[in-house]
C-alpha positions in Angstrom: 118.7 125.4 65.9 118.7 122.8 68.6 116.5 120.6 66.4 118.9 120.8 63.4 121.8 119.6 65.5 119.8 116.5 66.5 118.7 116.0 62.9 122.3 116.1 61.8 123.3 113.7 64.6 120.6 111.2 63.4 121.3 111.6 59.7 122.0 108.5 57.6 125.6 109.3 57.0 126.3 109.3 60.7 125.0 105.8 60.9 127.0 104.7 57.9 130.2 106.2 59.3 129.5 104.6 62.7 128.9 101.2 61.1 132.1 101.5 59.1 134.0 102.5 62.3 132.6 99.5 64.1 133.5 97.1 61.3 137.1 98.4 61.2 137.3 98.1 65.0 135.9 94.6 64.9 138.4 93.5 62.2 141.2 95.0 64.3 140.2 93.2 67.4 139.6 89.9 65.6 142.8 89.8 63.6 145.3 91.6 65.8 144.4 91.1 69.4 142.8 87.7 69.1 145.7 86.6 66.9 148.2 87.8 69.5 146.4 85.8 72.2 146.2 82.7 70.0 149.9 82.9 69.4 150.5 83.1 73.1 148.2 80.1 73.7 149.9 78.1 71.0 153.3 78.8 72.5 152.0 77.5 75.9 150.4 74.4 74.4 153.0 73.5 71.7 156.2 74.3 73.5 157.8 70.9 73.5 161.1 72.2 74.7 160.1 72.1 78.3 160.2 68.9 80.4 156.5 68.6 80.5 156.1 68.9 76.7 158.9 66.3 76.3 157.2 64.0 78.7 153.9 64.4 76.9 155.6 63.6 73.6 157.3 60.5 75.0 154.2 59.2 76.7 152.1 59.8 73.5 154.7 57.9 71.5 154.8 55.1 74.0 151.1 54.9 74.2 150.9 54.6 70.4 153.5 51.9 70.4 151.7 49.9 73.1 148.4 50.2 71.3 150.0 49.0 68.1 151.7 46.1 69.9 148.4 45.1 71.5 146.6 45.3 68.2 149.3 43.2 66.5 149.3 40.6 69.3 145.5 40.4 69.2 145.5 39.8 65.4 148.2 37.2 65.8 146.2 35.5 68.5 143.1 35.4 66.3 145.1 34.0 63.4 146.7 31.3 65.5 143.3 30.4 67.0 141.8 30.1 63.5 144.8 28.0 62.4 144.5 25.7 65.5 140.8 25.0 65.1 141.0 22.6 62.2 144.1 20.9 63.7 142.3 20.4 67.0 139.2 19.1 65.2 141.5 16.7 63.3 143.1 15.6 66.5 139.8 14.9 68.1 138.6 12.8 65.2 141.9 10.9 65.0 141.9 10.3 68.7 138.4 8.8 68.4 139.5 6.6 65.5 142.6 5.5 67.5 140.5 4.6 70.6 138.1 2.7 68.4 140.9 0.8 66.7 142.6 0.1 70.0 139.4 -1.3 71.6 138.6 -3.3 68.5 142.1 -4.7 68.5 141.9 -5.7 72.2 138.5 -7.3 71.6 140.0 -9.3 68.7 143.0 -10.4 70.8 140.7 -11.5 73.6 138.4 -13.2 71.2 141.4 -15.2 69.8 142.4 -16.2 73.3 138.8 -17.3 74.1 138.5 -19.3 70.9 141.7 -21.2 71.6 140.5 -22.4 75.0 
């Protein structure tokens, strides 16, 4: 008789029922208890009504605004630099032409004075 109790304890339906019980217990733990803990964690992390949460919101907004301002300023600087390059090149060329004309003009004036003597 002792052997039949052990055989009943090790019968397939006991394993099936134990497996079903474990699955139900797992679902209960995962969906109820872990869900409750996640809700509590979310309240701690997303509670923006406290001073720390408000400070974090303000600092995140300020940081985003500063980054946007830096990006805008950088793009404007690049655009201005690209716009200045041809003008600076033109100025350099015009300055060289002006110096050449000025030196040539002085040479011609001095040559006139030398010719009249």
